[in-house]
N, C-alpha and C positions, 0 to 999 in steps of 0.2 A: 512557463518553464523556459529559462534562457537557452539551454542546450539539452537535447535528449541525452540521457545518461549513456546510451549506446551509440552515440555519434561516431566514435572511433571505429566501432564494428562496421557501421554503415559505410564509412569512408573507404574501408578496405574490402568489404564484402556486402554489397547492397542486397544481393539475393538473400543472404542470411538474415539481415536486418528485417527485410520484408516478411520472411517466415516467422520471425520472432513477433513482429507486430500483428500478424494474422492470428497467431496463437493467443496473444494478449487479448485481441478483440473477441475471439471465440470464448475465452475464459471469463472476461469481465463485462460482457454486455448482458442486457436483460434476457433471462430465460426462465426456468422454473424458480430461480432466485433472482431478485432484482439486482441491477448493477450496484446499487448502494450496498446491499448486503454482501455481494461478492467482494467489493472493495474493502469492506470492514474485515472480512475473512483474510484477505490478502494483507491488510495492515497488521492483523494479529500475527500472521505467519512471519512477517518481517520483524515485528517486535520480538518474537520468539527466537529469531536468528541473529538479533543484535544489529540490524541495519536501520539506523535512525533516519537516514535519508529516505529510505523506502517508506518508513512509517510516516514521515512528514508528507511526502508526495501522495501517498495513498489516503491519508486523512484528509488532505485538501480535496482530492478527487471525490472522496465519499461525501464531503460537505457540499461539493458542487452538485452531487446527486441527492441532496436533501438530508444527509446525516446530521444529527445534532451533536453537540458536545456530550450530552448525556448518553447517546448511543455509542459514541467513541469510547467513553469511559466504561460503559457496561461491557463492551467488547474487551477492553483491557482487564476487566475483572476476571474474565474467562482465561485470558492469557496468563495472568498472575497465578491463578489457581493451577493451571496445567504446567506452566513453564517456570514459575518462580519470579522472585523480585528482580532479578537481573534484567528481565525483559521490561520491567517498569522503569528502570534507569534509562534504557534505550528510548522508550516511549516518551518519557518526560523531557529528554533532551530534544527530541523531534518536535513535540507539541509546543515547547517553549518558544520555538521560532515562528509558530503560526498563530498562537493565542496571545 
């Protein structure tokens, strides 16, 4: 990743950025759910909110943790069912850049 998306926050409030990073580590590391599954959930949430950059970054991270294209697409089936086709346009735009 060239720059952290919250670089501006860190430049102006390092303590806040550190708190955000700690919360991210707490949420996305292995626990009762694997990091891979947590990243797929986070990707689904970003797709539902229309944030293609988040989908792209989280899909990459999930793949680095062993997620397959099939697992990503299966996750998106759930997103489509719950949130509708608009979230699929977001996901397609994001995944086009990494696949």
